[in-house]
N, C-alpha and C positions, 0 to 999 in steps of 0.2 A: 529595561529594554534599551538596546543601543539606538541611538539617534541615526537617521538616514545618513548624515554626513560621515559618521564613523564607519558604517557599513561600506559605504562608497570608498573611504580611504583604505580599508582592509582589502577589499576587492581589487583596487588598484595596485596595492602592494603585492598581492598574489600574482597578478598578471605580470608585473615587473619582474618578479622573482622567477617566473616561468621563462620570460624572454632571456634572462641571464643564464639560465641552466643549460649546459650543453647536452644534458640527457633529455630535454624537453624540446620538441620541434614544432609543437602546435598547441593551440588552446582555443576552447570555446565556452561561451556562456550558455547555460541551460537554466531551465526552471523559470521562475516568475520574472527575473531581470530580463531574460531573453524574450520572453512573451509580452513584456510591457505591463505586467500586472503586479509589480512589486509593491509591497507595503511595509509598514513599520514592523511587521511580524515576520517578514520573509528572511530566509536564510541565503547563503551564497552558495551557488552551484557552479563549479568550474570543472570542465573536462580537459584533461592534459593528454597530449599525444607523446608517447615515448619515442626516443630515438631508436633505431633498429637494434643496436647491441646494448641497449641500456639494461642494467641489472635491476629489474622492478622492485624487488624487496629492499635493495639498497637505496633506491631512489625514495621510496615511500618512507623508510626509516629517516633519511636525511630531511625530507620535507616535514616530518613530524617534529623532529627536534627544532628546526628553524622556526616552525610556527609557534612552538611553545616559547622560544626565546623571544619572539616578536610580540606575540599577543597573549600568551598565558593560556595553556591547554588544561582543562580540568579532566577530560577524559576523551577517548576515541572508541569508535566502533567500526569493524570492517563488514561490509556487505558485498557478496559476489554476485555479479549478474549472470544471466544465462549463458553469455559469451565467455564468461570466466574472467571479466574485468572487475578489478578490485575498486570499491568505493570506500574511502576512508572518510568516516564522519567525525568531525571535530566538535566538541563542546567547549567553547572558550570559557574562561573565567567570568566573562561578561554575560554568559548564557547565550551568546550568538552561536548558531550552528553553521558549519562550513562543510559542505560536501566536495571533496576532491576525488575525481575518478582518474585512473592511470590506465590509458588505453595503449595496447601494442599499435605500432605505426600502421599496420595494414587493417586494423579494426576502427580506427578513429573516423567516426561518421556520425551524422544526425540519425537518431532512432526514434525521434518523436518530434512533434511540433515545438518550436522554440529552440533553435540551435543557431547561435550567433557566434560565427567564426571570429576570433580575435586575431590570431596569426597562424601561419602554417597552411597546410593543404589538406582538406578532408577528403575521404573516400566517398564514393556514391552513397547517398542516404539510403536507409532501409526503413521499413515500417515495422514497429513492434507487433509481435503476433497477438492478435486479438483473442481474449479468452472466450471459450465456448460455454455453453450453458450445461453441457452434459455432466461434467465433473461437479459443477456447482449444485445441480440437482441431487446427485448421489451423495455428496457430502452433507447436504441439508437433511435428507431423511435419516442419515446416520446420526447426526446430532439430535434429531427429533426423538429417535428411539432411546438414546442415552439420556436425554432429558426426562423421558417418561419413566424409565426405570429408576433414575436417581430420586425422582419425586416420590415414587412408590416406596422406596427404601428409606425415606427420610433424609437423604443426603442433600440437604438444601443447597449448600454452596457448590456442590458438583452440578446441581441442576442449573443454578445461576449461570455457570460457565457454559454448559451445554446449550442454554437458551440463548446466550450472547453469541455463541458460534453459529447457531441456527439463524439468528437475525442477520448476522454478517453475510451469510450465503444468500438469503432473501434480498438483501440490499444489493448485493452484486448481480443477482438475477434482474432486479428492477432497473439497475443502471444500464445493463446490457440491453434491456427492452427499450429504454428511452434514449440511448446513445449518449450517456454521460459517463465520465471517467470515475470508477470506484476506487482507483489506487490511492491508498491512504486517506480515503474519504474526500478526495479533492473537489469533486463535483456532486456529492451526495445531496447537498442542500439544493441543488437545482432539480431534483426530482419533483413531480407534480404534487401539489399540496395534499391531494387526496391520498397518494401513496405514503407521504410523510405522516399524515394523520393515522393511518392504519398501522404503520410501524410504531407510533407513539403509543397507540392503544395496546400493542402487544408487549409493551414493557411492564414488567412486574413492579408494583409499588412497595413491596416488602418481600421478605424471604420466607413467609408462611407457606405451608404447603398448598393451601387453598388458592392463594394468590399466584403462586408459581404455576399451578395447574391451569388457572385462568389464562396466564400468559401463554403457556404451551398451546392450549387450544386456539387462541387468537393468532398466534404465529403460524400454527398448522393451517389454519384457514387461508391465511395470506400466502403461504408457501405454495399450497395446492392450486390457488388462483394464478400464482405466477408461473408455475410449471405448465398449467393449462395454455398459456400464451406461447411458451417456448416449445412445447411438445404435447399436443393434446392426447395422443395415444398413450404416452407414459403417465400423464396426469390421471388416466382412467385407472391404470393398474395401482398407481401409488394411492389414489383415494380409497381403493378397495382395501389396501393393506393398512392404511394410517388413519383414516377417518373413523372416529368412535361410532358414528351412525351407520357405518357400513359393516356387513357381516364379516366376521373374522378379525375386526380390529382389536378385539379384546385379548387376543392371544399373548403369550408371554414372550419375553426376549431376554437374552443373557447379554449383559454389557459389563 
């Protein structure tokens, strides 16, 4: 793992390169460094503002070559935001992660807490759209059905995947309930101890059909309790369809 002084040196080198680049007119730190929560496991998050007539693909390609020459790049991954902004994620040979995002001039702004302008002029900040519970609730029952049929068919590893997906939706619902950030699990550990204990109880300890079924039922109970908090009326109908103790829960499904 990189030492803090090396991370600082690389971040300063990136900012200096941005200042020298005529296609870059602004830069800001985001993430843990901007929030003052950086530790030895933190990556580098730098937001770059493109000049009005900059050729984005060419700028990204040039920056990628330069980073490889400077630091050694093992691999890259592109992620595109809802606004259409490219985030190029670098994995250095040292295992340090660098996230560089390339924002059109008129979109360069704070979209979350922790935006530290380094140079340039940012547009008016916006707040990221908060996720709603409706989609999470729907995706969860879909995964629950797939888990049930996978277990019944003896497809244990499919069942494992579906139960993991079901758990992720439950976690997101609980994070929404308690006002913590579920993105990449950033604040999941801040959920109440009782919630975390229930989640732990829902984890299967093996891939046997009996243990997977136990896990499914435990997660289903947790899910229905979470839905009741967000939408009590919807919880009633979902319980009728999904709870094995309720009439009609034994019906078949095709997945």
